[in-house]
N, C-alpha and C positions, 0 to 999 in steps of 0.2 A: 489483696491490694498490691503486695510485692510482685506477684506474677504479672499483674496488669501493667505495673510500672516498667518492668523489664521488657514486656512486649512493646510498650510504647517507645522505649529507648531503642530497641532493636529495629523497629519500623523507621524511626527517625534516621538511624545510622544508614540503613539500606537506601533511603531516599537521598541522603546526602551523597553517598558513594555513587549511586546511579546518576545523580545530577552532575557530579564531577566527571563521570565517564562519558556522558552523552553531550553535556553542554558545549565542550570545545568544538563539536561539529557545527553547531549553530553560531557560536561566537566567531568561527572562521570566516563566515560571510561578512560580518561587520569588520573583522580585522582586515580583510582584503580591501574593502571599500575605504577604510581609514588609511591604509598603507598607500594606495594609489592617490588618494587626495593629498597626502603628505608630499608625495613626489611632485604633484602638480603645483602645490603651493611653493615648494622649494624652487621649481623652475621659474615661477613668476617673480621671485625675489632676487635671483642671481643672474647677472648678465654675462658672465664669463664662459659658462658651459651649461649643457643641458643633460638631464638624467632621463633615460627612457626605460620603461619596463618592457623588456623583450618577451618575457613569458612569465606566467604565474600559474602554478599547478597546485590547487587546493586539495589537501587531504583531510583525514578525519581529525587527527591531533596536531598535525603540522602541515605546512605548505612549503614549496620551494619557488623562489623567484630569481630570475636572471635580469639584471639591469646593466645597461651600458652607459658610459659617460663619454661625451665628446665635446670639443670646443665649438662655440658658435661660429658661423661663417663670418669672415671679416677680421678674425683675430690677427694681430700683428705678428711679424716674424719673431720678434722677441718673445711674445706670449706663447707662440708655438714651441719655441725652444724650451721655455720653462715647463710647458705641458709635457713634452717628450722626456724631459729630465725626471719629472715626477712619476709619469705613468708609462714611459717607454715609447718606442717608435713603431710598435706593432699595431698600427691602426687604432680602432676604438676598443679600449679595454672593457671587459665584461666582468661583473661581480655576481657570484652565486650566493644567495642569501637563504638561510633556513628560518622560517617563521613558525613559531610554536603558538598554538591558540590557547587563550585563557578559558576559564578564569584561573585554573591551575595548570600550568604548562608542563604536563607529564614528560613530554619529549625533551624538555630542557634539563631534567634531573641528571641524565647521563653526561651532560656537559658541565656539571658542577655548579649550576645556577638554580637556586631554590628561592621562591618568593611565597611567603605565607599571606601576602596581601593579594586579593583578586586582581588579575591583570587582563587587559584586552588581548594583547599578544606580545610575544618577544621576538626579536630578530637577532640572528647570529651570523657573523662573517669571519672567515679566516683568510689572511692574505698570503698563505704559503704558495698559491698558484699565480700570483701576480708576475708580470714580466721581470725576470731576474736582473736585467740591466737598467732598472728604474729605481728611484729612491724608495718608493713604497715596496717594490719587490725585494729590495735589500733588507729593509726593516721588518717586513712581514707582519703588519699590524693585525690584531684580532679585535673585533668589535662585538659587543653584546648590548642590546637595548631592550628595556621593558616599557611598554606603553599601557597606562592604566585607563580605566573606563572614563575618567574625567578628562582624558587627553594629556595628562602630565606624563613625563618621561624620566627614566633613569638610564644613563648610558655609561658604559665603560669602554675604554680603548687601551689595549695592552700591547706593548712592543716587547717580545721575548728577548732574552740575552742573545747576542750574536757577534759576528766578526765580519769585517770586509777588508780586503787588501787589493791594491792595484799598483804594481811595480814596486817602488821603494817606499810606498805609503801603506800603512795598515792601521785600523782602528777596531777596538772592541768595546762593547757596551754591555751593561748588566741589566738592561731593561728599563721600561717606563710604564707608568700606569696613570690613566686619566679617568676621573669620575665627574660626571655632569648630571645635574638635576634641573628640570625645567617644568613650568606649569603648563596647563592645557592651552592657555591664551598666548604662549610664547612671549610673556612679558617679564618673567622673573627666572633667574637661574643662579645656581651655585656650582662651583667647580673646584677641583683639586687635582693638580698634576705633580707627580713625584717621579723624578728621573734619577736612576742609579748612576754609579761611577762610570766614566768614559775614559778610556786609555787610547793613546795614539803613539805611533812610532813613524819616523820618516828619516830619509838620508839625502844629503846633498851630493849628487853623483859627481859633481865637478871637483869637490875637495875632500869628500869622504866624511864630512861632519854628520853626526847623527843627532836627532832630536827626538825627545819623548816627553810625554806629559800625562797628567791625570786631572780631570775635573771630578771631584769626589761626590757630587750630587747637587741637584737643584729641586726646589719645591715651590709651587705657585698655588695659591688658593684665593678664593674671593666670592663675593655675593653681589649680583648686579640686577638692575631692573631697567626696563625700557622706558626712556623719558619721552617728553612731548615731541621732540624732533628726532626720534629714533636713535638717540645716543644711549648707550648702556651705562647708566650712572651707578655708583656704588663704590666699594672698596676692595682692595686686594693686598695680599701679603706674599712675600717671597723670602726664601732662605737660600744661601749659597754655602755649601758644606766645605769649601776650600779647594785649593788646587796647587799643583806642583809641576814645574817645567824644568827640563834638563837639556844640556848640550854636551854631547860626548860623555854622558854619564854624570856630569857635574851639574848640581842644582844652580839654576840661574834666577828663578822666581819661585817664591813660596807665598801663597795667599791663604790667610786664615779665614774663619767663617765670616759671613756677612748676612745682614737682614735688611729687608726693604719693605716699604708700604706705598700704596698709591690710592688716590681718591679722585673720583669725578662726581661732582655734585651739581644740582640745578636749584634755582630759586623756586619758591612755591608756585609761581605763575608759569614756570617752565621757560622763561625768556633768557635767563643768563646761566652760563656754565662756568664752573671753576674746577681746575685740575691741579693736583699737587702730587709730588713723589719724593721720597727720601730713601737713601741707601747708606748704611753704615758698615764699613769694612773693618774688621777687628785686627788689622795689622798684617805684617808679613815682612819679607825681605826681597830686594831686587839686587842681584849680584853681590850679596852680602851687606847691602845697605838696608838697615832696619827702619821700619816705621811702625808706630803703635796703633794708629787709627786714621781712617779716612772717612769723612762724612760729606755726602753730596746731596743737595736738595734743589728742587726746582718747582715753580708754581706759576700758573696763569689764572688770573681771576677776572670775572666780569666779561666773559666772551658772549657775544650775541649768538644764541643758539640757532636761530633761523638763518642768519647770514652765514654761519659756519656750515650748516647743512647744504646751503646753496653752493658754497665754495667747494665743498667736497664732491658734490654732484658734477660741478663744472670740471674739476680736476679728473674725476673718474671718466667722464665722457670723452675727454681729450687725452687720456693716458696712453692710448695706443697710436696716436697720431704723431707722425714725424715731420709733418709739414706745418708751415706758417707758425713757427715758434713765437714770433712777435705778436701775432694775433691772439695766441693763447694767453700770453702775458697780459695783453690789454683787457681780456675778459676776466682773468683771475684777480688782477690787482685791485679793481674797485670792490670786488666781493671780499677780498682780504681786508681792505680798509674798513668795510662795514662791520665785519666780524670782530675785529680787534680795535674798533674805534675808541671804546672807553675801557679797554682791557689794560692790565698791567702784568708784566712778567718779571719774575725774580729768580735768581740762581745764586747758590752759595757753595763754596768748597772750603773744607777745613782739613788740614793735614797735620797730624802730631807725630813727632819723631823724637828720639833721645836727644838730638842736637838742635831742636828748635821746632817752630810751628809756622805754618803758612795759612793765611786767610785770604779768600777772594770772594767777591760778591758783585752782582750786577742787577740793575733794574731797567726794564725796557717799557716804554709807553709810546703812544702815538700822539703827536701834536694835533692841533685843530685840523679837521678834514678840509679837503679842497672844496670849492664852491660846488653846489649841486648841479650847476650848469656845465661843469667840466666834462669834456669828452673822455671816453675810455682811455685814449692815448695820454691825455693830460693827467688823468688820475694815476695811470701806470707810472709816468715819469715822476709824479709828485710823491709816490708812496715811500720811497727811500728817504726823501727829505723830511717826511713826517716822523721818521723813527727818531726817538729821543732815548739815548742810553747814558746811564751813569754807572760807573764801575769803580772798584777799589781793590788794591792789592797790598798785602802787608806780610812780610816774612823776615825770619832771622837769617843773618849772613852765614852763621855756622851751619844752618841747614843746607844752604847752597854749596858750601865747601865740602860738607860730608857727602852730599850727592855726587859732586864732581869727583871726589876721591874714589868712591866705590863703583859708581855706575859708568862715568865717563873714563876714569882711569888715567893714571900717569901725571907727572909734573907738568907736561905740556898742556894737558887739558885744563889743569888748574890755572895756569898762566893765562890761557885763553879766556876762561871765565872771569878772572880778575880784570882783564883788559876790557871786556864787554861791560861789566858792571861799573867800572870806573868811567867809561865813556858815557854810559847812560846817566850817571850822576851828573857829569859835566853838562850834558845836554838838557838836564831837567826832567828826564823820563823817570828817574827815581829820586827820592829825597829822604834824608835821614829822619827816622822816627824816634822811638825809644832806643836806649843804648843797645847797639848791636842789631837793630832792625831797620828795614827800609820799607817805604810805602810809595804808592802811586795812586793818584786820583784821575780818572779818565772820564771824559764826557764826549758824546757825539750828538750833535743837534744841527738840523738844517744842513746836513752834508759836511759839517765842520768837526774835525777831531781835535780835541784839546786834552793835553796831559799836563797835570800839575800847573794849570794856568797858561801853558804855552800852546799856541795854535800850531798844529802840525801840518794842516793842509787847508788851503783856501783862506779867506778873510771875510769879515762881516762889516757892513756899513752901519750907520747910526740906527737904521731901522731894522737891523737884524738880517738883512738880505745877504745872500751869498754871491761873491764876485767870482 
């Protein structure tokens, strides 16, 4: 019995090993078909450039493909400048890809990538041979991607540590790593981007001043899904590890850590979108002036998703056009009015410092829309008049004096600040609040700006019309 069991196990192991050795050859055919279909699908969804498979040589365990990328005919001069900046001016750049066949990509072991989950194929790319005078050629990104049998993908992009200098400017970076996961239907994805410290040095040749700084690191992560109108809804998180900036070796700005979050949500029927974002900075100093915290928040709720998609399509279709600017506005303004017809935007800023606090907030809505019979030109002209803004500002006078002393510097600067604040108080732009604090209430409606009840431009008749 024991001998029969051992023989059965031996035969099973042999079959598994044989399958693992032979299967990649047959999987390679499916991998090639899927890879080329992916390129075709990519080209059908992007209008800025086209990817072409110049050659595909399929082997037993791995294949090699050469693809080229070029802008579509008709790209504007501005677009071509951005293109050459990213990929260089040496014609159409070519990328050589190494494709390892599943289900277990033996050829990928030597590259340091191992997956114990069966894969259809893997793709690897190294950017060390990209044009050296292009942005991608400077950073030399490395890409590795696994595609599973259900079509889902796991992709990493790594930028190795490096340095670049040009004249009196130089920058060094300690690398970046991006991870992305997506399902086979391209409707769900997760991502995480971690960027290491970045240092820079520069000099002003006219006066000899030197500048240097460091951004200590950034992290972005999130989870998104494709919504009804092709918006990627979901949430994201971000962290800022801090930064320091110097002039002639003396610190001018120090920023401590910060954290942020963002959301884009849709209603259950997919009609309305809402977006929000917050960022909290844990203090720092500016020319010796300290602050302990800075909070910034913004949100837009109840945006018409369908109208917003049409607006973005219109803007994209006209992005490269430099003609008929007025005509572009006539087309975009009615779409913008539809997208934000019942939306509301909010923004807030809170600054805490040892010498006081500043609060500011604003709310933006659109008043009733123009009649449906209005022409595009009329809708364009009426859009700004529909904007209704209410804002408020509240701050400690000691906070302004402290900022003036450290950042603006000198007794003359303080005298100038005192004169401006006193003049604003006389004109009603500021009014006293709690002891030592000042505030301002601001509204903008139907083209009329009002501060603390004083009309600053235009006037209104009994019916609310603007003269």
